Structures are given as structure tokens and as C-alpha cells.
C-alpha positions in Angstrom: -4.1 -24.0 13.9 -4.0 -20.7 15.9 -0.9 -19.9 17.8 -0.3 -16.9 20.1 2.9 -15.0 19.5 5.0 -15.1 22.7 7.6 -12.5 23.6 9.8 -14.8 25.6 10.8 -11.8 27.8 12.8 -10.2 24.9 12.6 -7.4 22.6 10.7 -8.0 19.3 9.8 -5.9 16.3 6.5 -7.6 16.2 4.7 -6.1 19.3 1.1 -6.4 20.2 -1.1 -7.8 17.3 1.7 -7.9 14.8 3.1 -11.2 16.0 -0.2 -12.9 15.8 -0.7 -11.5 12.3 2.8 -12.9 11.3 1.9 -16.5 12.6 -1.5 -16.1 10.6 0.6 -15.6 7.5 2.6 -18.7 8.3 -0.4 -20.7 9.0 -1.9 -19.6 5.7 1.0 -21.2 3.7 2.1 -23.8 6.1 5.7 -23.8 5.0 8.4 -26.4 6.1 11.6 -24.4 5.3 11.8 -20.7 6.5 14.4 -18.1 6.1 14.4 -15.0 8.3 16.6 -12.1 7.5 17.0 -9.8 10.5 16.7 -12.0 13.5 17.2 -9.2 16.1 16.8 -11.0 19.5 15.4 -14.2 18.2 11.7 -13.9 19.3 10.2 -14.2 15.9 12.7 -17.1 15.2 11.5 -18.9 18.3 7.8 -18.4 17.4 8.5 -19.5 13.9 10.2 -22.7 15.0 7.4 -23.4 17.6 4.8 -23.2 14.8 7.0 -25.2 12.3 7.5 -27.9 14.9 3.7 -28.1 15.7 2.8 -28.4 12.2 5.6 -30.5 10.8 7.1 -32.3 13.8 10.8 -32.5 13.3 10.5 -32.3 9.5 11.3 -28.6 9.2 14.3 -26.2 8.7 14.9 -22.6 9.8 17.8 -20.4 8.7 18.2 -17.0 10.4 20.6 -14.3 9.1 21.7 -11.3 11.1 24.7 -9.1 11.8 24.6 -10.5 15.4 26.8 -7.7 16.6 29.5 -7.7 13.9 30.3 -4.4 12.2 27.6 -2.6 10.3 27.6 -2.6 6.6 29.5 0.1 4.9 26.3 1.4 3.5 25.7 4.6 5.4 22.0 4.3 4.9 21.8 1.3 7.3 21.0 2.5 10.8 21.6 0.3 13.7 18.7 0.1 16.1 19.2 2.1 19.3 18.5 -1.0 21.4 21.4 -2.9 20.0 23.8 -0.2 21.0 23.1 0.0 24.8 20.5 -2.7 25.5 18.4 -0.6 27.8 15.1 -1.9 29.0 12.0 0.0 30.2 11.5 -2.9 32.5 14.1 -2.5 35.3 14.0 -6.3 36.1 14.8 -7.1 32.6 17.8 -4.5 32.7 19.1 -6.3 35.8 18.6 -9.8 34.7 20.1 -9.5 31.3 22.7 -6.8 31.8 24.0 -7.5 35.4 23.1 -11.2 36.1 23.3 -12.9 32.8 25.4 -10.2 31.2 24.0 -11.4 28.0 23.7 -9.4 24.8 20.2 -10.5 23.4 21.3 -9.8 19.8 24.3 -12.1 20.0 24.4 -15.4 18.0 25.0 -17.2 21.3 21.9 -15.8 23.0 19.6 -16.5 20.0 21.1 -20.1 19.8 20.3 -20.6 23.5 16.6 -19.4 22.8 16.4 -21.9 20.0 18.3 -24.8 21.6 15.3 -27.0 21.7 15.4 -27.0 17.8 19.2 -27.2 17.5 18.9 -29.9 14.9 16.6 -27.9 12.7 18.2 -24.4 12.7 21.2 -22.6 11.1 22.1 -19.2 12.3 24.5 -17.1 10.1 26.2 -13.9 11.1 26.9 -11.4 8.3 25.7 -8.8 5.8 23.1 -10.3 3.4 24.8 -8.3 0.6 27.6 -10.9 1.1 26.2 -14.0 2.6 22.7 -14.5 1.1 24.2 -15.4 -2.3 26.3 -18.1 -0.6 23.3 -20.0 0.8 21.3 -22.9 -0.9 17.8 -21.3 -1.1 16.2 -23.9 -3.4 14.1 -25.5 -0.6 13.1 -22.4 1.2 9.4 -21.7 0.7 8.7 -18.8 3.1 11.0 -15.8 3.8 10.5 -13.1 6.3 12.5 -10.2 5.1 13.3 -7.6 7.9 17.0 -6.9 7.6 18.7 -3.9 6.2 16.4 -1.2 5.2 18.2 0.7 2.6 16.9 0.8 -0.9 20.1 -1.0 -2.2 20.0 -3.8 0.5 16.4 -4.5 0.1 16.7 -4.8 -3.7 19.8 -6.9 -3.4 17.9 -9.3 -0.9 14.9 -9.5 -3.2 16.9 -10.1 -6.3 18.8 -13.0 -4.9 15.7 -14.5 -3.3 13.8 -14.3 -6.4 16.3 -16.0 -8.6 16.5 -18.7 -6.1 12.7 -19.2 -5.5 11.0 -18.2 -8.7 10.4 -21.6 -10.2 7.8 -22.6 -7.5 5.1 -20.7 -5.8 6.8 -19.3 -2.7 6.3 -16.3 -0.4 8.4 -13.4 0.7 6.8 -11.3 3.5 8.5 -7.9 3.8 8.2 -5.8 6.9 8.1 -2.0 7.2 6.3 -1.4 4.0 2.9 -0.1 4.9 1.9 3.0 7.0 1.8 1.0 10.3 5.5 0.6 10.2 6.6 2.6 7.3 10.2 2.9 5.9 10.3 4.8 2.6 13.3 3.1 1.2 11.6 -0.3 1.8 8.4 0.7 0.1 10.3 2.1 -2.9 12.5 -1.0 -3.2 9.6 -3.5 -3.1 7.5 -1.5 -5.5 10.2 -1.1 -8.1 11.3 -4.8 -7.8 7.7 -6.3 -8.0 6.8 -4.0 -10.9 10.0 -4.9 -12.8 9.5 -8.6 -12.2 5.7 -8.3 -12.7 5.0 -10.1 -9.3 1.9 -10.2 -7.3 2.0 -8.1 -4.1 -0.5 -8.1 -1.3 -0.6 -5.5 1.4 -1.2 -7.2 4.8 -2.8 -5.2 7.6 -1.3 -2.0 6.1 2.2 -3.0 7.2 3.6 -6.1 5.5 4.2 -6.4 1.8 3.6 -10.1 0.8 5.3 -11.1 -2.5 4.3 -14.3 -4.2 7.0 -15.6 -6.5 
């Protein structure tokens, strides 16, 4: 099945071809239970749920974790995206629509829930720092993770450690954004490399952007 990544008139970190490439990775493994860390405005969440519904009907689960506007981590290495601070759009119509008509913060949990309301019975959105909340979630059934949350070395290492301990007994996938040169963050690359080498895990570089870890 080939799906086209839709923007839903919102901001997304997977612009252009990158959304389609992400959906190709989902299609390659055909998961039923997906965790996304770093939901942003919910565009990838919606595309993921659209895919899961088309392939599994109502038999799927999606969990999304994000700060959703709460205080940033005390880790000074974490940098809040500029968009989240002022929600400015290059498209003036979007600016008027979201900021003056709806008066809606697209990164709020309420806004993302509204975008995903069609799948309300299949989703769970959690607001918080993964350094605290990730270990409180039952991850046993998760078979695909899109990791695009905190980008410091410490946070990425923490996330990978918790995910690995919960997912290592079966073949499961962790897709990490901002690893390769197309969207490079040095701390992410270092954390992923160190972790996969330490655990002797297979790592695939996807389109010179994503690091795909197979547990």
C-alpha cells in the first residue's frame, strides 16, 4: 500500500518527500502498535493513524508523547522550536485562521486530540518529559517507535535505553529522526551511535536522514 503524507494545513517536521519516506518505513514493517515521541502539531500522528487504520482496521493503537506546551526540561541542552514560542506562519491565511479565528495553539494536546478525533478509541496522548514519563508506560506491545523528541545526548540515550529494555525480546523498530546529514543534529548522531555499538544493534541509515534501529 502506498499512501501520500498529508500536511493537514499544519506545521510538520517531515516536509516534502520526508513524510512519504516515513510512511514507506511504516509500510515496510506494517506495525499495529506505534509510539511517537515528539508529536509537535500532530501531522505525523494523523498520517500514522490513517495508515494504521487502512492496514489494520480498528485493531491498532497509537501513543504520542510530547511536552504539549508544558515547561521545558531542566536540561539546558534542549531547545524549544521557535514555532512553538510564537506560532508564526509564512502563510498569512494560516496565521489569521489559527491565531485570530480559532485562537488555537497547534502544539496543545487539545488541538492534536481534535486532529485525531476520528481515532479517539485507538489513541493515547501523554504530556510530559520522556525522562520521566516514558518509564511509566507499558511498552511491551509497541512494535514501531518514531523517536523525534528531546535532542540532547542525555535525552536520546535515556529514551533509547528505556525503549530497548521494553522491546528487545522481539524484532521491533525504532526510527530516529535528525541522524543523517539531511537533518543532522550532532548530539542525536552521537547518542544513537554510542547506544547501538554498546548493545550491538543493527542500524540502517535511511535516505541519509533517519537512523533505523532493529531490536
